[in-house]
KOLSE-93324 format. One record per residue (C-alpha): x, y, z; residue in three letters; residue number from 1. Coordinates in steps of 0.02 Angstrom, whole numbers, plus 50000, padded with zeros to 5 digits. Layout:
N
- u;v;w;res;n
- X;Y;Z;ALA;NUM
...
END
This chain:
470
- u;v;w;res;n
- 50126;49686;51040;UNK;1
- 50147;49537;50926;UNK;2
- 50032;49595;50786;UNK;3
- 50102;49744;50690;UNK;4
- 49963;49850;50611;UNK;5
- 50064;49947;50482;UNK;6
- 50064;49882;50304;UNK;7
- 50243;49889;50237;UNK;8
- 50216;49773;50088;UNK;9
- 50072;49854;49993;UNK;10
- 50059;49792;49815;UNK;11
- 50232;49714;49830;UNK;12
- 50359;49689;49690;UNK;13
- 50226;49657;49556;UNK;14
- 50089;49789;49572;UNK;15
- 49928;49758;49477;UNK;16
- 49905;49826;49302;UNK;17
- 49797;49980;49329;UNK;18
- 49722;49959;49154;UNK;19
- 49681;50143;49146;UNK;20
- 49549;50189;49015;UNK;21
- 49613;50203;48838;UNK;22
- 49776;50118;48885;UNK;23
- 49838;50275;48971;UNK;24
- 50017;50265;49033;UNK;25
- 49980;50369;49188;UNK;26
- 49828;50441;49276;UNK;27
- 49853;50621;49333;UNK;28
- 49735;50673;49471;UNK;29
- 49726;50860;49509;UNK;30
- 49656;50901;49680;UNK;31
- 49605;51076;49735;UNK;32
- 49598;51104;49923;UNK;33
- 49461;51230;49959;UNK;34
- 49493;51290;50138;UNK;35
- 49462;51477;50128;UNK;36
- 49333;51522;50260;UNK;37
- 49355;51359;50354;UNK;38
- 49524;51394;50433;UNK;39
- 49558;51431;50617;UNK;40
- 49481;51598;50660;UNK;41
- 49397;51664;50816;UNK;42
- 49251;51711;50702;UNK;43
- 49230;51524;50676;UNK;44
- 49230;51486;50861;UNK;45
- 49414;51440;50869;UNK;46
- 49533;51492;51007;UNK;47
- 49661;51574;50892;UNK;48
- 49702;51628;50716;UNK;49
- 49770;51513;50580;UNK;50
- 49957;51487;50560;UNK;51
- 49971;51351;50426;UNK;52
- 50008;51358;50239;UNK;53
- 50009;51543;50204;UNK;54
- 50119;51681;50137;UNK;55
- 50148;51748;50314;UNK;56
- 50327;51697;50359;UNK;57
- 50347;51628;50535;UNK;58
- 50161;51639;50571;UNK;59
- 50102;51586;50743;UNK;60
- 49926;51572;50811;UNK;61
- 49862;51731;50891;UNK;62
- 49764;51676;51044;UNK;63
- 49595;51762;51056;UNK;64
- 49633;51881;50912;UNK;65
- 49600;51897;50727;UNK;66
- 49752;51904;50613;UNK;67
- 49720;52028;50473;UNK;68
- 49862;51973;50360;UNK;69
- 49823;51789;50383;UNK;70
- 49641;51817;50344;UNK;71
- 49691;51916;50189;UNK;72
- 49797;51773;50124;UNK;73
- 49650;51654;50136;UNK;74
- 49533;51783;50063;UNK;75
- 49647;51799;49912;UNK;76
- 49621;51614;49879;UNK;77
- 49432;51633;49877;UNK;78
- 49424;51802;49790;UNK;79
- 49557;51782;49654;UNK;80
- 49655;51619;49662;UNK;81
- 49504;51505;49644;UNK;82
- 49440;51593;49489;UNK;83
- 49612;51592;49407;UNK;84
- 49625;51404;49434;UNK;85
- 49445;51381;49378;UNK;86
- 49480;51469;49213;UNK;87
- 49638;51366;49186;UNK;88
- 49559;51196;49213;UNK;89
- 49394;51227;49126;UNK;90
- 49492;51298;48980;UNK;91
- 49602;51143;48975;UNK;92
- 49452;51028;48989;UNK;93
- 49522;50941;49143;UNK;94
- 49400;50900;49285;UNK;95
- 49456;50915;49465;UNK;96
- 49421;50837;49631;UNK;97
- 49393;50972;49762;UNK;98
- 49436;50935;49942;UNK;99
- 49304;51052;50010;UNK;100
- 49305;51106;50192;UNK;101
- 49118;51106;50222;UNK;102
- 49106;51270;50319;UNK;103
- 49216;51351;50186;UNK;104
- 49096;51292;50050;UNK;105
- 48950;51361;50149;UNK;106
- 49034;51531;50147;UNK;107
- 49073;51522;49960;UNK;108
- 48912;51488;49864;UNK;109
- 48977;51565;49701;UNK;110
- 49132;51456;49702;UNK;111
- 49032;51299;49746;UNK;112
- 48911;51334;49604;UNK;113
- 49058;51353;49484;UNK;114
- 49135;51188;49543;UNK;115
- 48974;51094;49513;UNK;116
- 48936;51178;49347;UNK;117
- 49110;51125;49287;UNK;118
- 49072;50944;49332;UNK;119
- 49204;50939;49467;UNK;120
- 49192;50812;49606;UNK;121
- 49165;50895;49775;UNK;122
- 49234;50780;49909;UNK;123
- 49238;50817;50095;UNK;124
- 49388;50900;50175;UNK;125
- 49308;50895;50346;UNK;126
- 49197;51016;50439;UNK;127
- 49336;51142;50475;UNK;128
- 49518;51161;50422;UNK;129
- 49585;51120;50595;UNK;130
- 49702;50994;50676;UNK;131
- 49632;50827;50736;UNK;132
- 49786;50738;50803;UNK;133
- 49732;50765;50985;UNK;134
- 49544;50755;50959;UNK;135
- 49450;50616;51049;UNK;136
- 49377;50492;50928;UNK;137
- 49198;50537;50972;UNK;138
- 49233;50721;50939;UNK;139
- 49310;50686;50769;UNK;140
- 49166;50569;50725;UNK;141
- 49039;50702;50773;UNK;142
- 49126;50831;50664;UNK;143
- 49131;50710;50518;UNK;144
- 48947;50670;50537;UNK;145
- 48905;50855;50538;UNK;146
- 49019;50884;50387;UNK;147
- 48925;50750;50289;UNK;148
- 48757;50825;50339;UNK;149
- 48808;51002;50291;UNK;150
- 48894;50943;50131;UNK;151
- 48732;50856;50079;UNK;152
- 48634;51014;50116;UNK;153
- 48754;51122;50015;UNK;154
- 48788;51011;49864;UNK;155
- 48630;50907;49852;UNK;156
- 48715;50742;49888;UNK;157
- 48827;50662;50018;UNK;158
- 49014;50660;49983;UNK;159
- 49084;50498;49914;UNK;160
- 49265;50536;49957;UNK;161
- 49357;50602;50109;UNK;162
- 49519;50691;50151;UNK;163
- 49547;50774;50319;UNK;164
- 49730;50815;50295;UNK;165
- 49766;50871;50473;UNK;166
- 49708;50700;50527;UNK;167
- 49718;50581;50676;UNK;168
- 49751;50394;50689;UNK;169
- 49561;50371;50683;UNK;170
- 49522;50470;50525;UNK;171
- 49534;50333;50394;UNK;172
- 49440;50210;50504;UNK;173
- 49301;50337;50532;UNK;174
- 49290;50379;50347;UNK;175
- 49265;50195;50307;UNK;176
- 49139;50177;50448;UNK;177
- 49040;50326;50384;UNK;178
- 49024;50248;50211;UNK;179
- 49153;50342;50109;UNK;180
- 49181;50260;49940;UNK;181
- 49361;50320;49943;UNK;182
- 49479;50404;50066;UNK;183
- 49643;50494;50032;UNK;184
- 49720;50522;50204;UNK;185
- 49877;50425;50156;UNK;186
- 50032;50462;50053;UNK;187
- 50093;50282;50047;UNK;188
- 50078;50221;49868;UNK;189
- 50065;50263;49683;UNK;190
- 49910;50155;49659;UNK;191
- 49744;50136;49749;UNK;192
- 49716;49990;49867;UNK;193
- 49572;49915;49964;UNK;194
- 49562;49932;50152;UNK;195
- 49443;49847;50272;UNK;196
- 49437;49921;50446;UNK;197
- 49331;49837;50579;UNK;198
- 49218;49765;50445;UNK;199
- 49202;49926;50345;UNK;200
- 49274;49928;50169;UNK;201
- 49341;50079;50075;UNK;202
- 49461;50115;49933;UNK;203
- 49617;50211;49979;UNK;204
- 49673;50330;49842;UNK;205
- 49840;50395;49907;UNK;206
- 49875;50581;49905;UNK;207
- 50040;50676;49892;UNK;208
- 50143;50797;49995;UNK;209
- 50284;50816;49869;UNK;210
- 50193;50861;49707;UNK;211
- 50098;50988;49809;UNK;212
- 50100;51178;49809;UNK;213
- 50104;51173;50000;UNK;214
- 50292;51163;49977;UNK;215
- 50290;51348;49930;UNK;216
- 50242;51382;50111;UNK;217
- 50356;51267;50212;UNK;218
- 50543;51267;50248;UNK;219
- 50650;51176;50119;UNK;220
- 50505;51187;49997;UNK;221
- 50499;51253;49819;UNK;222
- 50608;51405;49795;UNK;223
- 50504;51464;49648;UNK;224
- 50385;51412;49508;UNK;225
- 50524;51336;49403;UNK;226
- 50566;51212;49540;UNK;227
- 50382;51167;49553;UNK;228
- 50369;51137;49366;UNK;229
- 50528;51033;49361;UNK;230
- 50469;50926;49506;UNK;231
- 50301;50895;49423;UNK;232
- 50383;50856;49256;UNK;233
- 50513;50739;49331;UNK;234
- 50379;50647;49430;UNK;235
- 50269;50633;49277;UNK;236
- 50412;50574;49165;UNK;237
- 50461;50432;49282;UNK;238
- 50282;50374;49302;UNK;239
- 50254;50386;49115;UNK;240
- 50409;50279;49084;UNK;241
- 50343;50149;49206;UNK;242
- 50178;50152;49114;UNK;243
- 50266;50124;48948;UNK;244
- 50355;49975;49029;UNK;245
- 50186;49899;49073;UNK;246
- 50161;49962;49250;UNK;247
- 50045;50114;49244;UNK;248
- 50033;50218;49401;UNK;249
- 49939;50368;49470;UNK;250
- 50005;50543;49498;UNK;251
- 49921;50660;49621;UNK;252
- 49948;50847;49617;UNK;253
- 49890;50949;49767;UNK;254
- 49838;51130;49747;UNK;255
- 49776;51271;49859;UNK;256
- 49684;51424;49795;UNK;257
- 49785;51547;49901;UNK;258
- 49953;51471;49850;UNK;259
- 49949;51407;49671;UNK;260
- 49817;51535;49623;UNK;261
- 49950;51672;49626;UNK;262
- 49996;51725;49448;UNK;263
- 50181;51688;49461;UNK;264
- 50150;51510;49517;UNK;265
- 50004;51465;49407;UNK;266
- 50114;51495;49256;UNK;267
- 50215;51340;49306;UNK;268
- 50055;51238;49324;UNK;269
- 49994;51296;49154;UNK;270
- 50159;51244;49076;UNK;271
- 50148;51072;49157;UNK;272
- 49969;51044;49100;UNK;273
- 50018;51084;48921;UNK;274
- 50166;50964;48935;UNK;275
- 50062;50822;49006;UNK;276
- 49922;50846;48879;UNK;277
- 50049;50840;48737;UNK;278
- 50082;50656;48774;UNK;279
- 49909;50602;48718;UNK;280
- 49897;50439;48816;UNK;281
- 49868;50516;48987;UNK;282
- 49707;50505;49088;UNK;283
- 49651;50656;49190;UNK;284
- 49518;50584;49307;UNK;285
- 49429;50646;49460;UNK;286
- 49458;50536;49610;UNK;287
- 49283;50465;49601;UNK;288
- 49325;50411;49423;UNK;289
- 49479;50320;49488;UNK;290
- 49373;50238;49623;UNK;291
- 49241;50178;49499;UNK;292
- 49374;50114;49380;UNK;293
- 49470;50022;49515;UNK;294
- 49313;49941;49584;UNK;295
- 49270;49877;49410;UNK;296
- 49443;49817;49360;UNK;297
- 49515;49767;49530;UNK;298
- 49369;49728;49646;UNK;299
- 49409;49692;49826;UNK;300
- 49446;49507;49852;UNK;301
- 49481;49443;50028;UNK;302
- 49619;49311;50028;UNK;303
- 49570;49138;50089;UNK;304
- 49714;49140;50211;UNK;305
- 49773;49293;50307;UNK;306
- 49910;49224;50422;UNK;307
- 49930;49378;50531;UNK;308
- 49744;49375;50575;UNK;309
- 49733;49189;50618;UNK;310
- 49712;49122;50795;UNK;311
- 49847;49009;50865;UNK;312
- 49763;48841;50832;UNK;313
- 49719;48886;50652;UNK;314
- 49893;48955;50622;UNK;315
- 49982;48800;50686;UNK;316
- 49862;48683;50596;UNK;317
- 49892;48776;50432;UNK;318
- 50080;48800;50441;UNK;319
- 50135;48661;50558;UNK;320
- 50181;48545;50415;UNK;321
- 50282;48672;50314;UNK;322
- 50435;48607;50406;UNK;323
- 50418;48418;50400;UNK;324
- 50334;48350;50558;UNK;325
- 50398;48502;50656;UNK;326
- 50246;48602;50712;UNK;327
- 50351;48684;50849;UNK;328
- 50418;48802;50716;UNK;329
- 50244;48866;50677;UNK;330
- 50207;48880;50864;UNK;331
- 50358;48992;50889;UNK;332
- 50323;49091;50731;UNK;333
- 50149;49132;50795;UNK;334
- 50227;49224;50941;UNK;335
- 50326;49341;50827;UNK;336
- 50274;49518;50780;UNK;337
- 50170;49474;50627;UNK;338
- 50078;49596;50514;UNK;339
- 50019;49623;50335;UNK;340
- 50197;49600;50270;UNK;341
- 50188;49418;50328;UNK;342
- 50028;49378;50233;UNK;343
- 50126;49335;50076;UNK;344
- 50228;49179;50036;UNK;345
- 50393;49267;50067;UNK;346
- 50325;49353;50222;UNK;347
- 50269;49189;50299;UNK;348
- 50431;49107;50244;UNK;349
- 50523;49241;50342;UNK;350
- 50414;49214;50495;UNK;351
- 50442;49026;50494;UNK;352
- 50626;49027;50450;UNK;353
- 50670;49136;50599;UNK;354
- 50631;49008;50734;UNK;355
- 50713;48874;50629;UNK;356
- 50873;48975;50611;UNK;357
- 50871;49021;50795;UNK;358
- 50846;48841;50851;UNK;359
- 50982;48736;50928;UNK;360
- 51081;48617;50820;UNK;361
- 50991;48473;50904;UNK;362
- 50822;48547;50857;UNK;363
- 50878;48577;50679;UNK;364
- 50942;48398;50670;UNK;365
- 50770;48340;50724;UNK;366
- 50694;48434;50576;UNK;367
- 50819;48356;50456;UNK;368
- 50788;48182;50525;UNK;369
- 50600;48207;50505;UNK;370
- 50621;48214;50316;UNK;371
- 50599;48054;50217;UNK;372
- 50730;47976;50103;UNK;373
- 50712;48022;49921;UNK;374
- 50624;47879;49830;UNK;375
- 50644;47776;49988;UNK;376
- 50540;47648;50078;UNK;377
- 50411;47771;50143;UNK;378
- 50379;47831;49968;UNK;379
- 50359;47654;49906;UNK;380
- 50237;47619;50048;UNK;381
- 50144;47782;50009;UNK;382
- 50174;47845;50187;UNK;383
- 50245;48017;50145;UNK;384
- 50160;48178;50191;UNK;385
- 50054;48254;50054;UNK;386
- 50186;48389;50028;UNK;387
- 50329;48264;50009;UNK;388
- 50227;48152;49895;UNK;389
- 50189;48297;49779;UNK;390
- 50367;48362;49781;UNK;391
- 50448;48195;49742;UNK;392
- 50322;48160;49604;UNK;393
- 50359;48330;49525;UNK;394
- 50539;48274;49497;UNK;395
- 50488;48104;49429;UNK;396
- 50549;48010;49583;UNK;397
- 50388;47909;49585;UNK;398
- 50430;47834;49415;UNK;399
- 50609;47770;49426;UNK;400
- 50692;47637;49322;UNK;401
- 50764;47486;49412;UNK;402
- 50939;47558;49395;UNK;403
- 50884;47727;49464;UNK;404
- 50796;47645;49611;UNK;405
- 50952;47546;49650;UNK;406
- 51055;47707;49643;UNK;407
- 50942;47797;49766;UNK;408
- 50938;47650;49885;UNK;409
- 51129;47640;49889;UNK;410
- 51151;47830;49903;UNK;411
- 51021;47846;50040;UNK;412
- 51109;47714;50143;UNK;413
- 51281;47792;50117;UNK;414
- 51218;47967;50155;UNK;415
- 51124;47916;50313;UNK;416
- 51275;47819;50374;UNK;417
- 51392;47967;50350;UNK;418
- 51284;48112;50408;UNK;419
- 51146;48039;50517;UNK;420
- 51000;48117;50423;UNK;421
- 50919;48094;50251;UNK;422
- 50979;48180;50094;UNK;423
- 50870;48334;50075;UNK;424
- 50852;48441;49919;UNK;425
- 50720;48561;49857;UNK;426
- 50665;48458;49709;UNK;427
- 50565;48602;49635;UNK;428
- 50730;48693;49604;UNK;429
- 50800;48554;49496;UNK;430
- 50758;48394;49402;UNK;431
- 50798;48209;49417;UNK;432
- 50969;48227;49336;UNK;433
- 51011;48374;49448;UNK;434
- 50958;48277;49603;UNK;435
- 51068;48129;49555;UNK;436
- 51217;48244;49524;UNK;437
- 51191;48337;49689;UNK;438
- 51175;48173;49784;UNK;439
- 51344;48114;49720;UNK;440
- 51430;48282;49749;UNK;441
- 51363;48315;49923;UNK;442
- 51418;48145;49988;UNK;443
- 51594;48216;49975;UNK;444
- 51557;48358;50098;UNK;445
- 51615;48359;50278;UNK;446
- 51482;48348;50414;UNK;447
- 51476;48534;50456;UNK;448
- 51461;48587;50274;UNK;449
- 51326;48461;50237;UNK;450
- 51227;48505;50393;UNK;451
- 51225;48687;50337;UNK;452
- 51181;48637;50159;UNK;453
- 51038;48525;50214;UNK;454
- 50966;48663;50324;UNK;455
- 50970;48784;50177;UNK;456
- 50876;48656;50072;UNK;457
- 50745;48637;50208;UNK;458
- 50719;48825;50199;UNK;459
- 50698;48817;50010;UNK;460
- 50571;48676;50027;UNK;461
- 50474;48783;50151;UNK;462
- 50471;48927;50026;UNK;463
- 50398;48819;49889;UNK;464
- 50268;48746;50005;UNK;465
- 50213;48918;50060;UNK;466
- 50207;48982;49882;UNK;467
- 50089;48838;49839;UNK;468
- 49983;48867;49994;UNK;469
- 49967;49057;49986;UNK;470
END
């Protein structure tokens, strides 16, 4: 494998300004997972009972049997927990996004009616609350298609967003393929981002596993409501500070009717809502609101150049001149494990610098010797590469006085005689006076020191060229 599919760069060191409505410092997205009645159960045609995210300590699936206590936990969520959460959020005037397991919604018409009457977004949480990690792609696709059909029948419209949760490596791709406006089966960022998979575009709105009441039901999770509140508050405070500093982010909070709907836990949630609302400049959107806002403010734009997706000939033609007359560097870089992290100036700089640094001294010398003299005969004859012409002009080396020209001619000759390659400097890092001073100083270096210095300057030149190109 020489093309790495994972995206480890994301928005990078300078994420986009979210520009949340009203200048909000942070967007807080509450998500309610409605799974009650859609969990593993032999009544639902499953092989065993549910064993995930419940109050039953050490639960294991019961093959071929119903599990009374497990069913009771889920029933609490539908019978009591949902309504407690519904009263809290409608009273606070905060709309939710519901991740609705479709078969669970079909078994809960009163709850679904209440969600829609409250103006909550009902997104799809899949057909059933089951594990898809081992499911064949065609099976998962068929379940998703049926979930969309049933969701449309139940709610009056197709879902615009998707979250499976117990997902496979195909889930996000399938959600995009099936026309989802947004998908949340990732926990990889604090801001949305666009994703195109096999020609299908969707907006990824990352979810959370830490600011999530599921941690009441897993080892090393929240020991009690106070820990939950403190974690939410600390998360909010950091994101709010970043928003005040000009980099607004998004905070997701995951909830489950059967977990956070318990009275002792919902008290912590109520306390957090009151705290967050006290700030004033906070946006409480549904995920569809985030999707619509992001599409308007940060529409998907495909870069003109995506290095990791280029074929060999295009790659070498595009980057072969980054190192002066040394296309072999681009040829070797193409064979590296490239991915999204290399589609930026620094990423491509890294990909190209590796074969240069790993080259033999003789090969490196060839790169150095391929560079022109500064303000030399090639420049006067207008025979430099376009990159070198632009670089030398940026430092004023195309407009020298007679004395300056004489200086460069003498220094070029002395330098070439001593070291066997031209004087090389990244002119975009300095100016004419700095170049003249460096020329004089570096002539005093020994051969090994200057060879190393010249190679480092070649690397800097490559960085500037890539920054201009990408």
